[in-house]
C-alpha positions as CSV (number, residue, x, y, z in Angstrom):
1,X,173.2,32.9,130.6
2,X,174.8,36.0,129.9
3,X,174.3,35.7,126.3
4,X,170.5,35.2,126.9
5,X,170.3,38.2,129.0
6,X,172.2,40.3,126.5
7,X,169.8,39.0,123.8
8,X,166.6,40.4,125.9
9,X,168.5,43.5,126.6
10,X,169.2,44.1,123.0
11,X,165.5,43.5,122.1
12,X,164.2,45.8,124.8
13,X,166.5,48.5,123.7
14,X,165.5,48.3,120.1
15,X,161.8,48.3,121.3
16,X,162.5,51.3,123.4
17,X,164.3,53.3,120.2
18,X,161.4,52.3,118.0
19,X,159.0,53.9,120.5
20,X,161.0,57.0,121.0
21,X,161.5,57.5,117.3
22,X,157.7,56.7,116.6
23,X,156.5,59.6,118.9
24,X,157.4,62.5,116.6
25,X,155.7,60.9,113.5
26,X,152.5,60.2,115.7
27,X,152.6,64.0,116.8
28,X,153.0,64.9,113.0
29,X,149.9,62.9,111.9
30,X,147.9,64.6,114.7
31,X,148.9,68.0,113.7
32,X,147.9,67.0,110.1
33,X,144.8,66.0,111.2
34,X,144.0,69.2,113.2
35,X,145.2,71.2,110.5
36,X,143.0,69.3,107.9
37,X,139.9,69.7,110.2
38,X,140.5,73.5,110.5
39,X,140.8,73.8,106.7
40,X,137.5,71.8,106.3
41,X,135.9,74.1,109.1
42,X,137.0,77.3,107.3
43,X,135.7,76.0,103.8
44,X,132.5,75.4,105.4
45,X,132.2,78.7,107.0
46,X,133.1,80.3,103.6
47,X,130.4,78.2,101.9
48,X,127.8,79.2,104.8
49,X,128.8,82.9,104.4
50,X,128.3,82.6,100.8
51,X,125.0,81.1,100.9
52,X,123.7,83.7,103.5
53,X,124.9,86.4,101.1
54,X,123.0,84.7,98.3
55,X,119.9,84.4,100.5
56,X,120.3,88.1,101.3
57,X,120.6,88.9,97.5
58,X,117.5,86.7,96.8
59,X,115.4,88.4,99.4
60,X,116.5,92.1,98.3
61,X,115.2,90.7,94.8
62,X,112.1,89.3,96.0
63,X,111.3,92.9,97.8
64,X,112.0,94.7,94.6
65,X,109.8,92.1,92.9
66,X,106.9,92.7,95.5
67,X,107.5,96.5,94.9
68,X,107.0,96.1,91.3
69,X,103.8,93.9,91.7
70,X,102.5,96.4,94.1
71,X,103.0,99.2,91.8
72,X,101.3,97.3,89.0
73,X,98.4,96.1,91.0
74,X,98.1,99.4,92.8
75,X,96.5,101.0,89.6
76,X,92.7,100.2,89.6
77,X,90.4,100.8,86.8
78,X,86.7,100.6,86.9
79,X,83.4,102.5,86.0
80,X,80.0,102.3,84.8
81,X,77.3,103.5,82.4
82,X,73.5,103.5,82.5
83,X,70.6,103.4,80.0
84,X,67.0,104.5,81.3
85,X,63.5,104.5,80.0
86,X,60.8,106.9,81.3
87,X,57.4,108.2,80.4
88,X,58.4,111.9,80.5
89,X,55.8,113.9,78.7
90,X,56.9,115.8,75.7
91,X,60.2,114.3,75.3
92,X,61.1,113.1,71.8
93,X,62.6,109.9,73.2
94,X,61.8,107.8,75.8
95,X,65.5,106.3,76.0
96,X,68.1,108.1,77.9
97,X,71.8,107.4,77.9
98,X,73.0,108.5,81.4
99,X,76.8,109.4,82.1
100,X,79.4,107.2,81.2
101,X,82.3,107.2,84.0
102,X,85.7,105.9,84.2
103,X,87.3,105.7,87.5
104,X,90.9,105.5,88.0
105,X,92.9,104.9,91.2
106,X,96.6,104.4,92.1
107,X,97.7,103.6,95.6
108,X,101.4,103.6,96.7
109,X,102.6,103.7,100.2
110,X,100.9,106.5,102.1
111,X,99.7,108.0,99.1
112,X,96.5,107.7,96.9
113,X,95.7,109.5,93.5
114,X,92.1,109.1,92.2
115,X,90.1,110.5,89.5
116,X,86.6,110.0,88.0
117,X,86.1,111.0,84.5
118,X,82.4,111.6,83.2
119,X,81.6,111.4,79.6
120,X,78.4,113.0,78.6
121,X,78.1,115.8,76.1
122,X,81.9,116.1,76.5
123,X,84.5,115.0,79.1
124,X,84.4,116.3,82.5
125,X,86.6,115.7,85.8
126,X,84.0,114.9,88.5
127,X,86.4,113.6,90.9
128,X,90.4,114.1,91.0
129,X,92.4,114.3,94.2
130,X,95.7,113.4,95.9
131,X,95.3,111.7,99.2
132,X,97.9,111.5,101.9
133,X,97.0,108.9,104.7
134,X,99.0,109.3,108.1
135,X,97.6,105.9,108.9
136,X,94.8,103.7,107.3
137,X,94.5,102.4,103.8
138,X,92.9,103.5,100.6
139,X,89.2,105.2,100.6
140,X,86.6,105.2,98.0
141,X,86.9,108.0,95.5
142,X,83.1,108.1,95.4
143,X,80.5,106.9,97.7
144,X,81.1,105.9,101.4
145,X,84.6,107.0,102.3
146,X,85.1,105.0,105.4
147,X,85.6,101.3,105.7
148,X,88.4,101.2,107.8
149,X,90.2,103.5,110.4
150,X,92.5,106.3,109.2
151,X,93.5,109.7,108.8
152,X,93.8,111.2,105.5
153,X,94.4,114.9,103.9
154,X,93.0,115.3,100.3
155,X,93.5,118.1,97.9
156,X,91.6,118.3,94.6
157,X,88.1,118.0,93.3
158,X,85.5,115.8,95.3
159,X,81.9,115.3,96.2
160,X,81.3,117.2,99.2
161,X,80.2,115.3,102.2
162,X,76.7,116.6,103.3
163,X,73.9,114.6,104.8
164,X,74.0,111.2,103.8
165,X,72.7,111.0,100.2
166,X,76.1,112.1,98.8
167,X,77.2,108.4,99.3
168,X,74.8,107.6,96.6
169,X,75.6,110.1,93.6
170,X,76.8,107.3,91.5
171,X,74.1,105.1,90.3
172,X,75.9,101.9,91.3
173,X,75.6,102.9,94.8
174,X,72.1,104.5,94.9
175,X,69.4,101.9,95.5
176,X,66.8,104.1,93.9
177,X,66.7,105.6,90.3
178,X,66.1,109.2,91.4
179,X,67.7,111.2,94.1
180,X,65.6,112.8,96.9
181,X,64.3,116.1,96.9
182,X,66.9,117.2,99.3
183,X,69.5,116.5,96.7
184,X,67.6,117.4,93.6
185,X,66.2,120.9,94.6
186,X,67.8,122.0,98.0
187,X,71.3,121.0,96.9
188,X,70.7,121.4,93.2
189,X,71.4,117.8,92.1
190,X,74.5,117.5,94.5
191,X,77.4,119.3,95.6
192,X,80.8,118.9,94.0
193,X,83.6,121.3,94.4
194,X,87.6,121.8,94.5
195,X,89.3,122.2,97.7
196,X,91.1,120.7,100.5
197,X,89.7,118.3,103.1
198,X,90.7,116.3,106.3
199,X,89.2,113.1,107.0
200,X,89.2,111.0,110.3
201,X,87.7,107.6,111.0
202,X,88.4,106.3,114.5
203,X,86.5,103.9,116.6
204,X,82.7,105.1,116.4
205,X,83.5,108.6,115.1
206,X,84.0,109.7,111.6
207,X,84.8,113.4,110.8
208,X,85.4,115.6,107.7
209,X,86.5,119.2,107.6
210,X,86.9,121.1,104.5
211,X,87.5,124.4,102.7
212,X,86.1,124.6,99.2
213,X,86.1,127.1,96.1
214,X,82.5,128.0,97.1
215,X,79.1,126.7,96.7
216,X,78.1,130.1,95.2
217,X,81.1,130.5,93.0
218,X,78.8,130.1,90.0
219,X,77.0,133.3,91.0
220,X,80.4,135.3,91.1
221,X,80.3,135.7,94.9
222,X,84.0,135.2,94.8
223,X,84.5,133.8,98.1
224,X,84.7,130.2,99.9
225,X,82.9,127.9,101.7
226,X,83.9,126.3,105.1
227,X,82.1,123.3,106.4
228,X,82.2,119.5,107.6
229,X,80.4,116.4,108.6
230,X,80.5,114.3,111.8
231,X,79.1,110.9,111.9
232,X,78.5,108.7,115.1
233,X,78.2,104.7,114.5
234,X,77.9,103.9,118.4
235,X,77.0,100.1,117.6
236,X,80.0,99.4,115.3
237,X,82.6,96.8,116.4
238,X,86.1,97.9,115.7
239,X,87.3,94.4,116.1
240,X,85.1,93.0,113.5
241,X,87.0,90.6,111.2
242,X,85.0,92.0,108.2
243,X,83.9,95.7,108.0
244,X,80.4,96.6,107.1
245,X,79.5,98.6,103.9
246,X,76.5,100.0,105.8
247,X,77.0,100.6,109.6
248,X,74.4,99.3,111.9
249,X,73.5,102.6,113.1
250,X,74.8,106.1,111.9
251,X,73.8,109.5,113.1
252,X,75.3,112.6,111.2
253,X,75.5,116.4,111.3
254,X,76.7,118.6,108.7
255,X,77.2,122.2,108.1
256,X,78.4,124.7,105.5
257,X,78.9,128.3,105.5
258,X,79.7,130.2,102.4
259,X,81.5,133.6,102.5
260,X,81.6,136.1,99.8
261,X,84.7,137.9,98.4
262,X,84.0,140.6,101.3
263,X,83.9,137.8,103.9
264,X,80.4,138.3,104.6
265,X,78.0,135.5,104.9
266,X,76.4,134.5,101.5
267,X,74.7,131.2,102.5
268,X,74.2,128.8,105.3
269,X,73.5,125.3,105.3
270,X,72.6,122.6,107.9
271,X,71.7,118.9,107.8
272,X,70.9,116.0,110.0
273,X,70.9,112.4,108.8
274,X,70.2,108.9,110.2
275,X,70.7,105.5,108.5
276,X,70.3,102.1,110.0
277,X,70.3,98.5,109.0
278,X,69.1,95.9,111.0
279,X,68.8,92.5,109.4
280,X,67.0,93.0,106.1
281,X,65.5,96.3,106.9
282,X,67.3,99.4,105.6
283,X,66.0,102.9,106.9
284,X,67.6,106.3,105.9
285,X,66.6,109.9,106.5
286,X,67.7,113.5,106.3
287,X,66.5,116.9,107.0
288,X,68.2,119.9,105.1
289,X,68.0,123.4,105.7
290,X,69.4,126.1,103.1
291,X,69.2,129.9,104.0
292,X,70.7,131.7,100.8
293,X,70.7,135.1,102.8
294,X,69.0,136.7,99.7
295,X,65.5,136.3,100.7
296,X,65.3,132.6,99.7
297,X,65.0,129.7,102.2
298,X,64.8,125.9,101.5
299,X,64.1,123.2,103.6
300,X,63.0,119.7,103.3
301,X,63.3,116.0,104.2
302,X,62.6,112.3,103.0
303,X,62.4,109.1,104.9
304,X,63.4,106.1,102.9
305,X,62.8,102.4,103.7
306,X,64.0,99.1,102.0
307,X,63.9,95.4,102.5
308,X,66.8,93.4,101.3
309,X,65.6,90.0,100.3
310,X,69.3,88.9,99.9
311,X,69.6,88.7,103.8
312,X,67.4,85.6,104.3
313,X,67.3,84.2,100.6
314,X,69.3,83.8,97.4
315,X,67.1,86.6,95.8
316,X,69.2,89.3,95.3
317,X,66.1,92.0,95.2
318,X,65.7,95.1,97.2
319,X,62.3,96.6,97.5
320,X,62.2,100.3,98.6
321,X,59.8,103.3,99.2
322,X,60.3,106.7,99.8
323,X,58.3,109.6,101.3
324,X,59.8,113.3,100.9
325,X,58.6,117.0,101.1
326,X,60.6,120.1,100.1
327,X,59.5,123.7,100.8
328,X,61.0,126.9,99.4
329,X,60.3,130.4,101.2
330,X,61.1,133.5,99.3
331,X,60.6,137.2,100.3
332,X,58.7,139.0,97.7
333,X,57.9,142.3,99.6
334,X,60.5,143.1,102.2
335,X,58.5,146.3,103.3
336,X,55.3,144.3,103.7
337,X,57.1,141.2,104.9
338,X,55.4,139.0,102.3
339,X,56.8,135.5,101.9
340,X,55.9,133.4,99.1
341,X,55.7,129.8,100.1
342,X,56.0,126.6,97.9
343,X,56.1,123.0,98.6
344,X,56.4,119.8,96.7
345,X,55.3,116.3,98.4
346,X,56.5,113.3,96.5
347,X,56.0,109.3,96.9
348,X,58.3,106.8,95.4
349,X,58.5,103.2,95.3
350,X,60.6,100.6,93.4
351,X,62.6,97.4,93.0
352,X,66.3,96.9,92.5
353,X,67.5,93.6,91.0
354,X,71.2,93.0,91.6
355,X,72.7,90.8,88.7
356,X,75.9,89.2,89.7
357,X,77.3,92.5,91.2
358,X,78.1,93.8,87.7
359,X,74.9,95.2,86.7
360,X,71.6,96.5,88.4
361,X,68.2,96.5,86.9
362,X,65.8,99.2,88.5
363,X,62.0,99.8,88.3
364,X,60.7,102.8,89.9
365,X,57.2,104.5,90.3
366,X,57.1,108.2,91.1
367,X,53.9,110.3,92.3
368,X,53.9,113.8,92.9
369,X,51.0,114.2,95.5
370,X,51.5,117.9,95.7
371,X,53.5,120.5,93.6
372,X,53.5,124.1,93.4
373,X,52.5,125.8,90.0
374,X,56.0,126.8,88.7
375,X,57.1,123.3,89.2
376,X,54.2,121.9,87.3
377,X,54.4,124.2,84.4
378,X,57.6,122.4,83.4
379,X,57.0,121.1,79.8
380,X,58.4,117.9,81.1
381,X,56.3,117.3,84.2
382,X,53.9,114.4,84.8
383,X,52.3,113.8,88.2
384,X,52.9,110.1,87.7
385,X,56.4,108.7,86.3
386,X,57.8,105.4,85.8
387,X,61.5,104.6,85.2
388,X,63.4,101.3,84.1
389,X,67.0,101.8,84.5
390,X,69.9,99.4,83.8
391,X,73.3,100.2,85.2
392,X,76.5,98.2,84.0
393,X,79.7,98.3,85.8
394,X,83.1,97.1,84.7
């Protein structure tokens, strides 16, 4: 019996001893597992940090590539040229090559540089300015300035905003072949000058203020011109997804005062204009008044109406008609108060065919209903004129 008890006691003691001796080894394995897990976690963290760092580098490289692409795509090149045929009397050739214009434009961040080079009997810089916009995006170097809201400061040479025909100095944007008498005679073909201007377009108001080299600079008055144009578009929707090239309704007023080198008034100009587009119907009108303060006063108006067949069909054709009148008054005898008054009344009609938005074919009929003698005495004058013009853009 005692032998059996001793045998069981020995077995129990051995089991306890084995259990006690095995505890350190178990704890050692547990510590090794914890250390291994910690090493793995640290390794994964390092790999994640390396991946994050690499992603940041890739994002920086992507931003740099975007900037390079923006720089390359910011340079825009375009232009146009035109050829026309007319029945001008006494001209040796019925064909006439118009201006070849090359438009260059570069945009970067808040800056824009634009230039328009005109080639005709030599090269001429028609437009060239530097634009800084506090907000908003690019504006058109020529034609209608405002498509989006913005505030711009420009220095250089530009077409001067006066009335609304200056939008269409380019034959690409001009629906007609010939300009109205308000531009042709009163503004002597259009006003383009060097200076500085501030442009603002916000909600339903657009404003232009400028200081210029001088509208009478070519006559050596040696002063400067100051002026501006304000336009109201009350029916424009600022939340439209797509801005209109022509607003539903626009009413504008313009004014210029020209001072000579002694700061005395040399000229005063005023204009009121209206333009509207409702469905296929387009209506544009202007009134100009120019007082040269040297005994010469010019004033006149035009009313131009158009019908756009492209609005209700696939036919890219516009029909248009224009009625206009220009009057000039000149003091011929100050002591007697005599005034020599001359007028021109003209009717124009035509058709404009848009060929794939890259070229335009225009046919125009022009009739001088009335014209003063000096105007009629020009060797190229014809009471009735016909024009055929092809404008090609690139």
